[in-house]
MIMARVEX-418720 format. One record per residue (C-alpha): y, z, x. Coordinates in steps of 0.05 Angstrom, whole numbers, plus 5000, padded with zeros to 4 digits. Each point is the difference from the previous one (the first is absolute). Layout:
N
(rec (Y,Z,X));
...
This chain:
68
(rec (6162,2817,2022));
(rec (4955,5034,5051));
(rec (5021,5068,5028));
(rec (5006,5003,5076));
(rec (4959,5058,5027));
(rec (5008,4991,5075));
(rec (5028,4952,5052));
(rec (4995,5000,5075));
(rec (4997,4955,5061));
(rec (4940,4982,5042));
(rec (5035,4971,5060));
(rec (5038,4941,4971));
(rec (4958,5000,4935));
(rec (5033,5031,4940));
(rec (4949,5032,4952));
(rec (5019,5018,4929));
(rec (4952,5038,4954));
(rec (5013,4993,4926));
(rec (4966,5025,4937));
(rec (4984,4943,4953));
(rec (4981,5009,4927));
(rec (4929,5022,5017));
(rec (5001,5075,5017));
(rec (4938,4994,5044));
(rec (5028,4946,5046));
(rec (5058,4991,5048));
(rec (5031,4936,5024));
(rec (5012,4992,5075));
(rec (5053,4949,5021));
(rec (5007,4981,5073));
(rec (5054,4957,5031));
(rec (5021,4988,5072));
(rec (5054,4948,4986));
(rec (4953,4941,5012));
(rec (4937,5018,4962));
(rec (4991,5035,4934));
(rec (4937,5032,4974));
(rec (4983,5042,4939));
(rec (4938,5033,4974));
(rec (4977,5056,4955));
(rec (4962,5063,5019));
(rec (4974,5061,4964));
(rec (5042,5063,5002));
(rec (4941,5035,5033));
(rec (4999,4949,5056));
(rec (5074,5008,5013));
(rec (4996,5076,5001));
(rec (4938,5004,5044));
(rec (4999,4937,5042));
(rec (5074,4984,5013));
(rec (4990,4999,5076));
(rec (4943,4950,4993));
(rec (5041,4957,4952));
(rec (5058,4999,5050));
(rec (4954,4978,5056));
(rec (4973,4943,4957));
(rec (5071,4978,4983));
(rec (5021,5000,5073));
(rec (4938,4963,5022));
(rec (5008,4947,4945));
(rec (5072,4986,5020));
(rec (4982,4995,5074));
(rec (4944,4952,4982));
(rec (5048,4958,4959));
(rec (5044,4989,5060));
(rec (4942,4987,5047));
(rec (4970,4946,4954));
(rec (5062,4956,5004));
């Protein structure tokens, strides 16, 4: 089982960061109740580019609703 490292909300998007079996990667799980997305990132990216990652997540969810 993956260990949860962090969880927070970006508006109505719940973001959960877990540590999978690879010690150099993290799994990012995003869910707003309608759409679910998950991807992996390097630990370095999470530690140094978290703000940029959050902007990309928010933009992707907004685009998902606008494309319907």
